[in-house]
PyMOL commands that place a pseudoatom at each C-alpha (Angstrom):
pseudoatom trace, name=CA, resn=GLN, resi=1, chain=A, elem=C, hetatm=0, pos=[-42.878, 99.360, 68.393]
pseudoatom trace, name=CA, resn=VAL, resi=2, chain=A, elem=C, hetatm=0, pos=[-39.132, 98.751, 68.704]
pseudoatom trace, name=CA, resn=GLN, resi=3, chain=A, elem=C, hetatm=0, pos=[-36.557, 100.790, 66.816]
pseudoatom trace, name=CA, resn=LEU, resi=4, chain=A, elem=C, hetatm=0, pos=[-33.131, 99.243, 66.298]
pseudoatom trace, name=CA, resn=VAL, resi=5, chain=A, elem=C, hetatm=0, pos=[-29.908, 101.099, 65.499]
pseudoatom trace, name=CA, resn=GLU, resi=6, chain=A, elem=C, hetatm=0, pos=[-26.739, 99.147, 64.685]
pseudoatom trace, name=CA, resn=SER, resi=7, chain=A, elem=C, hetatm=0, pos=[-23.189, 100.424, 65.053]
pseudoatom trace, name=CA, resn=GLY, resi=8, chain=A, elem=C, hetatm=0, pos=[-19.651, 99.089, 65.076]
pseudoatom trace, name=CA, resn=GLY, resi=9, chain=A, elem=C, hetatm=0, pos=[-19.255, 98.028, 61.474]
pseudoatom trace, name=CA, resn=GLY, resi=10, chain=A, elem=C, hetatm=0, pos=[-16.186, 98.882, 59.428]
pseudoatom trace, name=CA, resn=LEU, resi=11, chain=A, elem=C, hetatm=0, pos=[-13.196, 97.618, 57.524]
pseudoatom trace, name=CA, resn=VAL, resi=12, chain=A, elem=C, hetatm=0, pos=[-10.952, 95.004, 59.111]
pseudoatom trace, name=CA, resn=GLN, resi=13, chain=A, elem=C, hetatm=0, pos=[-8.242, 92.655, 57.894]
pseudoatom trace, name=CA, resn=ALA, resi=14, chain=A, elem=C, hetatm=0, pos=[-8.789, 88.905, 57.795]
pseudoatom trace, name=CA, resn=GLY, resi=15, chain=A, elem=C, hetatm=0, pos=[-8.160, 87.422, 61.221]
pseudoatom trace, name=CA, resn=GLY, resi=16, chain=A, elem=C, hetatm=0, pos=[-9.225, 90.597, 62.971]
pseudoatom trace, name=CA, resn=SER, resi=17, chain=A, elem=C, hetatm=0, pos=[-12.155, 91.349, 65.250]
pseudoatom trace, name=CA, resn=LEU, resi=18, chain=A, elem=C, hetatm=0, pos=[-15.129, 93.686, 65.392]
pseudoatom trace, name=CA, resn=ARG, resi=19, chain=A, elem=C, hetatm=0, pos=[-17.940, 94.152, 67.874]
pseudoatom trace, name=CA, resn=LEU, resi=20, chain=A, elem=C, hetatm=0, pos=[-21.320, 95.176, 66.583]
pseudoatom trace, name=CA, resn=SER, resi=21, chain=A, elem=C, hetatm=0, pos=[-23.862, 96.820, 68.846]
pseudoatom trace, name=CA, resn=CYS, resi=22, chain=A, elem=C, hetatm=0, pos=[-27.586, 97.235, 68.398]
pseudoatom trace, name=CA, resn=ALA, resi=23, chain=A, elem=C, hetatm=0, pos=[-29.372, 99.769, 70.567]
pseudoatom trace, name=CA, resn=ALA, resi=24, chain=A, elem=C, hetatm=0, pos=[-33.118, 99.358, 70.908]
pseudoatom trace, name=CA, resn=SER, resi=25, chain=A, elem=C, hetatm=0, pos=[-35.739, 101.882, 71.860]
pseudoatom trace, name=CA, resn=GLY, resi=26, chain=A, elem=C, hetatm=0, pos=[-38.900, 100.966, 73.695]
pseudoatom trace, name=CA, resn=ARG, resi=27, chain=A, elem=C, hetatm=0, pos=[-39.639, 99.402, 77.033]
pseudoatom trace, name=CA, resn=THR, resi=28, chain=A, elem=C, hetatm=0, pos=[-40.435, 96.005, 75.536]
pseudoatom trace, name=CA, resn=PHE, resi=29, chain=A, elem=C, hetatm=0, pos=[-36.861, 95.165, 74.492]
pseudoatom trace, name=CA, resn=SER, resi=30, chain=A, elem=C, hetatm=0, pos=[-36.437, 92.510, 77.147]
pseudoatom trace, name=CA, resn=SER, resi=31, chain=A, elem=C, hetatm=0, pos=[-39.520, 90.636, 75.944]
pseudoatom trace, name=CA, resn=TYR, resi=32, chain=A, elem=C, hetatm=0, pos=[-38.017, 89.951, 72.510]
pseudoatom trace, name=CA, resn=ALA, resi=33, chain=A, elem=C, hetatm=0, pos=[-35.435, 87.504, 71.334]
pseudoatom trace, name=CA, resn=MET, resi=34, chain=A, elem=C, hetatm=0, pos=[-32.710, 89.337, 69.434]
pseudoatom trace, name=CA, resn=GLY, resi=35, chain=A, elem=C, hetatm=0, pos=[-30.846, 88.234, 66.364]
pseudoatom trace, name=CA, resn=TRP, resi=36, chain=A, elem=C, hetatm=0, pos=[-28.202, 89.178, 63.857]
pseudoatom trace, name=CA, resn=PHE, resi=37, chain=A, elem=C, hetatm=0, pos=[-28.544, 88.519, 60.146]
pseudoatom trace, name=CA, resn=ARG, resi=38, chain=A, elem=C, hetatm=0, pos=[-26.316, 89.431, 57.212]
pseudoatom trace, name=CA, resn=GLN, resi=39, chain=A, elem=C, hetatm=0, pos=[-26.651, 89.987, 53.511]
pseudoatom trace, name=CA, resn=ALA, resi=40, chain=A, elem=C, hetatm=0, pos=[-23.758, 89.882, 51.085]
pseudoatom trace, name=CA, resn=PRO, resi=41, chain=A, elem=C, hetatm=0, pos=[-23.998, 91.435, 47.598]
pseudoatom trace, name=CA, resn=GLY, resi=42, chain=A, elem=C, hetatm=0, pos=[-26.069, 89.272, 45.299]
pseudoatom trace, name=CA, resn=LYS, resi=43, chain=A, elem=C, hetatm=0, pos=[-27.085, 86.906, 48.092]
pseudoatom trace, name=CA, resn=GLU, resi=44, chain=A, elem=C, hetatm=0, pos=[-30.130, 86.464, 50.263]
pseudoatom trace, name=CA, resn=ARG, resi=45, chain=A, elem=C, hetatm=0, pos=[-30.199, 87.626, 53.857]
pseudoatom trace, name=CA, resn=GLU, resi=46, chain=A, elem=C, hetatm=0, pos=[-29.042, 84.841, 56.152]
pseudoatom trace, name=CA, resn=PHE, resi=47, chain=A, elem=C, hetatm=0, pos=[-29.245, 84.086, 59.840]
pseudoatom trace, name=CA, resn=VAL, resi=48, chain=A, elem=C, hetatm=0, pos=[-26.056, 84.611, 61.857]
pseudoatom trace, name=CA, resn=ALA, resi=49, chain=A, elem=C, hetatm=0, pos=[-26.878, 84.390, 65.561]
pseudoatom trace, name=CA, resn=ALA, resi=50, chain=A, elem=C, hetatm=0, pos=[-29.707, 84.847, 68.049]
pseudoatom trace, name=CA, resn=ILE, resi=51, chain=A, elem=C, hetatm=0, pos=[-30.254, 85.103, 71.775]
pseudoatom trace, name=CA, resn=SER, resi=52, chain=A, elem=C, hetatm=0, pos=[-33.405, 84.448, 73.779]
pseudoatom trace, name=CA, resn=TRP, resi=53, chain=A, elem=C, hetatm=0, pos=[-35.167, 87.221, 75.698]
pseudoatom trace, name=CA, resn=SER, resi=54, chain=A, elem=C, hetatm=0, pos=[-33.492, 86.138, 78.938]
pseudoatom trace, name=CA, resn=GLY, resi=55, chain=A, elem=C, hetatm=0, pos=[-30.088, 85.563, 77.403]
pseudoatom trace, name=CA, resn=GLY, resi=56, chain=A, elem=C, hetatm=0, pos=[-30.188, 81.962, 78.537]
pseudoatom trace, name=CA, resn=ASN, resi=57, chain=A, elem=C, hetatm=0, pos=[-30.180, 80.443, 75.067]
pseudoatom trace, name=CA, resn=THR, resi=58, chain=A, elem=C, hetatm=0, pos=[-28.033, 81.296, 72.081]
pseudoatom trace, name=CA, resn=TYR, resi=59, chain=A, elem=C, hetatm=0, pos=[-28.077, 80.020, 68.506]
pseudoatom trace, name=CA, resn=TYR, resi=60, chain=A, elem=C, hetatm=0, pos=[-25.475, 80.292, 65.769]
pseudoatom trace, name=CA, resn=ALA, resi=61, chain=A, elem=C, hetatm=0, pos=[-25.132, 79.548, 62.095]
pseudoatom trace, name=CA, resn=ASP, resi=62, chain=A, elem=C, hetatm=0, pos=[-22.578, 76.821, 61.473]
pseudoatom trace, name=CA, resn=SER, resi=63, chain=A, elem=C, hetatm=0, pos=[-20.453, 79.251, 59.470]
pseudoatom trace, name=CA, resn=VAL, resi=64, chain=A, elem=C, hetatm=0, pos=[-19.814, 81.466, 62.514]
pseudoatom trace, name=CA, resn=LYS, resi=65, chain=A, elem=C, hetatm=0, pos=[-19.925, 78.976, 65.384]
pseudoatom trace, name=CA, resn=GLY, resi=66, chain=A, elem=C, hetatm=0, pos=[-16.815, 79.267, 67.519]
pseudoatom trace, name=CA, resn=ARG, resi=67, chain=A, elem=C, hetatm=0, pos=[-15.889, 82.666, 66.054]
pseudoatom trace, name=CA, resn=PHE, resi=68, chain=A, elem=C, hetatm=0, pos=[-18.880, 84.894, 66.862]
pseudoatom trace, name=CA, resn=THR, resi=69, chain=A, elem=C, hetatm=0, pos=[-20.549, 85.480, 70.221]
pseudoatom trace, name=CA, resn=ILE, resi=70, chain=A, elem=C, hetatm=0, pos=[-23.927, 87.116, 70.760]
pseudoatom trace, name=CA, resn=SER, resi=71, chain=A, elem=C, hetatm=0, pos=[-24.841, 88.717, 74.071]
pseudoatom trace, name=CA, resn=ARG, resi=72, chain=A, elem=C, hetatm=0, pos=[-27.365, 91.185, 75.425]
pseudoatom trace, name=CA, resn=ASP, resi=73, chain=A, elem=C, hetatm=0, pos=[-27.700, 93.700, 78.232]
pseudoatom trace, name=CA, resn=ASN, resi=74, chain=A, elem=C, hetatm=0, pos=[-31.389, 94.215, 78.980]
pseudoatom trace, name=CA, resn=ALA, resi=75, chain=A, elem=C, hetatm=0, pos=[-30.611, 97.084, 81.357]
pseudoatom trace, name=CA, resn=LYS, resi=76, chain=A, elem=C, hetatm=0, pos=[-29.032, 98.957, 78.429]
pseudoatom trace, name=CA, resn=ASN, resi=77, chain=A, elem=C, hetatm=0, pos=[-31.496, 97.739, 75.769]
pseudoatom trace, name=CA, resn=THR, resi=78, chain=A, elem=C, hetatm=0, pos=[-28.517, 96.589, 73.726]
pseudoatom trace, name=CA, resn=VAL, resi=79, chain=A, elem=C, hetatm=0, pos=[-27.468, 93.418, 71.954]
pseudoatom trace, name=CA, resn=TYR, resi=80, chain=A, elem=C, hetatm=0, pos=[-23.910, 92.739, 70.837]
pseudoatom trace, name=CA, resn=LEU, resi=81, chain=A, elem=C, hetatm=0, pos=[-22.167, 90.562, 68.297]
pseudoatom trace, name=CA, resn=GLN, resi=82, chain=A, elem=C, hetatm=0, pos=[-18.496, 89.933, 68.984]
pseudoatom trace, name=CA, resn=MET, resi=83, chain=A, elem=C, hetatm=0, pos=[-16.863, 88.743, 65.778]
pseudoatom trace, name=CA, resn=ASN, resi=84, chain=A, elem=C, hetatm=0, pos=[-13.398, 87.187, 65.952]
pseudoatom trace, name=CA, resn=SER, resi=85, chain=A, elem=C, hetatm=0, pos=[-11.182, 85.487, 63.373]
pseudoatom trace, name=CA, resn=LEU, resi=86, chain=A, elem=C, hetatm=0, pos=[-12.999, 87.322, 60.614]
pseudoatom trace, name=CA, resn=LYS, resi=87, chain=A, elem=C, hetatm=0, pos=[-12.813, 86.011, 57.074]
pseudoatom trace, name=CA, resn=PRO, resi=88, chain=A, elem=C, hetatm=0, pos=[-13.391, 87.755, 53.729]
pseudoatom trace, name=CA, resn=GLU, resi=89, chain=A, elem=C, hetatm=0, pos=[-16.568, 85.714, 53.337]
pseudoatom trace, name=CA, resn=ASP, resi=90, chain=A, elem=C, hetatm=0, pos=[-17.973, 87.446, 56.437]
pseudoatom trace, name=CA, resn=THR, resi=91, chain=A, elem=C, hetatm=0, pos=[-18.207, 90.636, 54.381]
pseudoatom trace, name=CA, resn=ALA, resi=92, chain=A, elem=C, hetatm=0, pos=[-21.839, 91.754, 54.347]
pseudoatom trace, name=CA, resn=VAL, resi=93, chain=A, elem=C, hetatm=0, pos=[-24.348, 94.230, 55.677]
pseudoatom trace, name=CA, resn=TYR, resi=94, chain=A, elem=C, hetatm=0, pos=[-25.242, 93.058, 59.178]
pseudoatom trace, name=CA, resn=TYR, resi=95, chain=A, elem=C, hetatm=0, pos=[-28.776, 93.588, 60.429]
pseudoatom trace, name=CA, resn=CYS, resi=96, chain=A, elem=C, hetatm=0, pos=[-30.109, 93.505, 63.952]
pseudoatom trace, name=CA, resn=ALA, resi=97, chain=A, elem=C, hetatm=0, pos=[-33.540, 91.985, 64.477]
pseudoatom trace, name=CA, resn=ALA, resi=98, chain=A, elem=C, hetatm=0, pos=[-36.072, 91.733, 67.285]
pseudoatom trace, name=CA, resn=GLY, resi=99, chain=A, elem=C, hetatm=0, pos=[-38.325, 88.722, 67.181]
pseudoatom trace, name=CA, resn=TYR, resi=100, chain=A, elem=C, hetatm=0, pos=[-39.132, 85.325, 68.617]
pseudoatom trace, name=CA, resn=SER, resi=101, chain=A, elem=C, hetatm=0, pos=[-37.243, 82.171, 69.441]
pseudoatom trace, name=CA, resn=ASP, resi=102, chain=A, elem=C, hetatm=0, pos=[-37.838, 78.841, 71.069]
pseudoatom trace, name=CA, resn=TYR, resi=103, chain=A, elem=C, hetatm=0, pos=[-35.671, 75.847, 71.860]
pseudoatom trace, name=CA, resn=GLY, resi=104, chain=A, elem=C, hetatm=0, pos=[-35.439, 75.156, 68.138]
pseudoatom trace, name=CA, resn=GLY, resi=105, chain=A, elem=C, hetatm=0, pos=[-33.957, 78.520, 67.315]
pseudoatom trace, name=CA, resn=TRP, resi=106, chain=A, elem=C, hetatm=0, pos=[-35.159, 81.707, 65.625]
pseudoatom trace, name=CA, resn=ARG, resi=107, chain=A, elem=C, hetatm=0, pos=[-38.834, 81.643, 64.740]
pseudoatom trace, name=CA, resn=GLY, resi=108, chain=A, elem=C, hetatm=0, pos=[-39.651, 85.028, 63.278]
pseudoatom trace, name=CA, resn=THR, resi=109, chain=A, elem=C, hetatm=0, pos=[-38.725, 88.694, 63.006]
pseudoatom trace, name=CA, resn=ALA, resi=110, chain=A, elem=C, hetatm=0, pos=[-40.886, 91.559, 64.196]
pseudoatom trace, name=CA, resn=PHE, resi=111, chain=A, elem=C, hetatm=0, pos=[-38.508, 94.488, 63.689]
pseudoatom trace, name=CA, resn=TRP, resi=112, chain=A, elem=C, hetatm=0, pos=[-35.343, 95.159, 61.668]
pseudoatom trace, name=CA, resn=GLY, resi=113, chain=A, elem=C, hetatm=0, pos=[-32.545, 97.633, 62.021]
pseudoatom trace, name=CA, resn=GLN, resi=114, chain=A, elem=C, hetatm=0, pos=[-31.132, 99.577, 59.087]
pseudoatom trace, name=CA, resn=GLY, resi=115, chain=A, elem=C, hetatm=0, pos=[-27.906, 97.573, 58.871]
pseudoatom trace, name=CA, resn=THR, resi=116, chain=A, elem=C, hetatm=0, pos=[-24.195, 98.228, 59.251]
pseudoatom trace, name=CA, resn=GLN, resi=117, chain=A, elem=C, hetatm=0, pos=[-21.493, 97.336, 56.726]
pseudoatom trace, name=CA, resn=VAL, resi=118, chain=A, elem=C, hetatm=0, pos=[-18.724, 94.912, 57.658]
pseudoatom trace, name=CA, resn=THR, resi=119, chain=A, elem=C, hetatm=0, pos=[-15.897, 94.502, 55.170]
pseudoatom trace, name=CA, resn=VAL, resi=120, chain=A, elem=C, hetatm=0, pos=[-13.099, 91.989, 55.715]
pseudoatom trace, name=CA, resn=SER, resi=121, chain=A, elem=C, hetatm=0, pos=[-10.074, 92.378, 53.488]
pseudoatom trace, name=CA, resn=SER, resi=122, chain=A, elem=C, hetatm=0, pos=[-7.796, 89.469, 52.595]
for i in range(1, 122): cmd.bond("trace and resi %d" % i, "trace and resi %d" % (i + 1))
show_as sticks, trace
zoom trace
């Protein structure tokens, strides 16, 4: 079992930056790929970014490529999402996920966090 707790969300102006963190419990953190997803009001949850268990491979949605960076620190059981050049359309609840990936990208989610709100004002 892995428990995930996100933090770092908030209100920011367009063009600003935020860094989300996701702290994981459990000694199996380093065996999972980690991902970030988001869900805006009235929309389905969508993939944002993912990182392999080793950190050697990263994957991004086209909408965030070049603006967001995912990273992980297995010694701290933490995954990060650095978000730069934020846009109003990035407004959503952001969820951390532990799951599986391969060279093709994210393949499935085993555990979800509770989510953190990110609001970007224009």
